[in-house]
N, C-alpha and C positions, 0 to 999 in steps of 0.2 A: 416213864414206863418203857420197859425194854421191848424191842420188836417182837421177841418170842411171846411175851405175855400179851401184847396187843393182838398178835395173830391168834393166840389161843382164845382170847375173849371174843374176837370176831367169829371164830369157828363155832364157839358155843352159841353165840347169837344167831348164826346161820342155822344151826340145828334147831334152836327154839322156833325160828321163823318157819322152817320146814314143818315142824310139828303143828304150828298154828294153821298153816295152809291146809294140812291134812284134816284138821278139825273143822275148818271152814267148809271144805269140800264135803265132808261127812254131814255137816249141819245142813248144807244146801240140799243134799240128797234126802235127808230126813224131812226137811221142810217141804220139798216137792212132793214126797210121798204122803205127808199129812194133808197138804192142800188137795191132792187128788182124792184122798180118802174122804175129806170133808165135803168136797164137791159131789161125790157119789152119795153121801149121806143126805146132803141137802136136796138132791134130786129125788131121792126116795121119799123124804119127808114131804116135799111138795106134791108128789104124786099121791101120797096118802092123805093129803089135805090138812096136815097139822100146821104147816107153815112156820114152825119154830125154827129159830136161827141160832147157830152156834158161833156167830161172828164175835161176840164179846169174849168168849173163852179163847178163840183163836187170836184175837188182838192182845189179850193178856199174855198168852204164851209167847207171842212174837215180841212183846215188851221184855219178857224175861230172857228170851234168847238174845235180844239186842244188848241187854245189860251185861250178860255173861261175855258176849263178844267184846264189848267195850272194855271190860275189866281185863280180859286176856290180852288185848292189844296194848292197853296201858301198862300192864306188867312187863310185856315184851319190850316196850319202848324204854321203860325204866332200867331194864336189864342191859339194853344197848348202851345207855349212857348213865352209869350208876352215879356219876358225880353231878348230874344235872340238878338234883334237889339240894345237894350239900354246898354247891358253889354259889357264892354271892353273885348277884346280877352284875355283869361286867359291862360298863358303858365305854364306848370307844373314847380314848383320850384325844384331845385336840393337840396336835404338835405345835 
């Protein structure tokens, strides 16, 4: 692979990485705002005496968020090294 192609590939990977970082930061903000919102709702429910909890929904949402995050990172890593899946396992040869 020529140096120019390698530089272009690294630049594209850097841009993808920057996009992922932006998405993670946005996700953190959304998660924090949802946690704050759920905390206020739980306090209201407890003062009203219902005692119902929304933790199962929150846990399920967190699982979905984690799954999307893992898929995004996996895609990024595959883009970083596109030959990783196609190349056979290389074992070091003994001289």
